[in-house]
N, C-alpha and C positions, 0 to 999 in steps of 0.2 A: 243501685246500678253501678257497675264497674266502669271506671274511666278508661278511655282508649289511650294506650301508651304512645308516646311520641315516636315516629319512625327514625329519629336521629340516633336512637340507642342510648339516650340519657337515663332511661328507666323512670322518667317523670311522665306525668299525664300530658298529652298533646296540648290541651287547653291551658296548661301552666308552663309549658316549655316553649316550643317554636311557634305555636299558633298566634300568640300576641305580637310576635316579631313580624311574622308573615302578614298579618292583618294591619300592621302599622300602629298598634296601640302601645307598643313598647319598642325601644331601640335595642339592638343587640349590644350587650355590655362589653363583649370581647370579640376578637377575630374568630375564635373557635365557635362562639355562639352564632355568629353570622354564617359560618361554614355549615354548621348543623342545620340552621334554618333554611339555607339554600338547598341542601340535600333533601330535607323534608318537603320543600316546595316542589321538587321534582316528583316525589312520591305522591303528593296530593294534587298535582297538576296546577299549581299556582304560578304559571309562567310569567305573568305580569310582575310578580315579586322578584323572580329571577332577574328580569331586566332592570327593575328599580333598584336592586341591590348591587348593581355594577356601576363603576365609574364610566361615564360616557365620554366619548371623544367628540369635541365640538357640539355638545348637546344632541348628538345623534345616537340612536340605539344601534350598537354594534352587534346585536344578537339577531340571528335569523329566527324570528318568533315562531314561524310555522314549523320549521325543522325541530326547534327546541320543544314545542308542544307535542309534536309527533313522537319524539324520542321519549318524552315523559309519559305519554299515554300508552305507547306501544310496548313499553318495557315493564317487566316485573321486577320490582326493587327488593333486594334481599338484605341490605344493610350498609351502614357506614362505619368505617374504622378510622379513628384519628391515630396516625402513626407518630406524629410529633408536632409540637408547636414551638415557634421561636418568637418571643415578644408577643404582641397582640393582646396584652392585658388592658384593663380599664384605663390605666395611666399611660399606656404607650400610644404612639401616633401611627405606627405601622406594625405589621406582624405577618408571619408565615404559618400556614397550616398544611402539613403533608397528610394526605388521607387516601383511602381507597373506598370506592363505592361499588358494590357488587350488584349486578342485575342480569336478567335474561332477556334477550331480544325476542321479538315476535317470531323469529325463525327458530327459536329454541336454543340459541347459542348463549351460554353463560359467559359474561365478560366482567372484567375488573377494571374500572376506571381508576388509575393511579395518578394523582396530581399533587404538585407542590403549588399551593395557591397563595398569592400575595394580596394583602389587604392594607388599606390606609384609611385614616380618619379624615373626613372632610366635614368641616363645620360641626365637629364633635360626633359624627356618625360614621360607623364602619361601613366601608364599601369594598367589594371585590375589585381588584385592579388588573390582575394578570394571573395566568396559570401556566405551569410547565407540565405537560402530559408525559408520564413515564410509560412507555410501552410495556404491555403485559402479555403473557401467553393466554390465548383464548381456549377455554374449556368447553367442549360440546356436551350438552345434556342429551342422553339417549344415544342410540347407535347411529353410525354413519350411514347415510342413504347412498346406495350405489348409483352411479350415473345412468345405468340402464334399467333401474327399477322404476315402477310407476311412481309418479310424483305424489307425495303425501297430501297435497292440497286437494286431491280428488278430481283433477282435470282429465285423468285418463292418459295423459301424455307421459313420456319418459321424463325422469327427473332432469336429465341434461338438457332437454328441450323446453323445460318449463321453468320452475323456480331455481334450478341449478345453474342457470346461465351466469 
């Protein structure tokens, strides 16, 4: 039986790459490994891990869990590209990973999430601390729906009075 490849793009088997980090049986050895496991968690809908791998402010969860879960589950994930890393090795205490994550929304819009993510070690464990989002051009998959065409959702209404609002 062939092993399932990890969604992070490492070309390793999922159960030998990000799964042990997501399941908590292994710590991420580098900031990049944590970034890859966080992307993979979005793909496999492990939202509790997304929250657990973030530095919390005053022991509170700064993540909107419901919106994060919705984004994870309603998106089709296409891939992660690591653009650059700065520090973040096993011997460092902080690091930066610039990456893009490509996905398609439930409305069929292909998007590219481009971020410069900051990571720090707390008690020897890497955590995500902040991110700077870099705006990207949105690419539509398929043809553009005209405002006066019937809505593709099947309601029978014009697009502009239904999903095009």
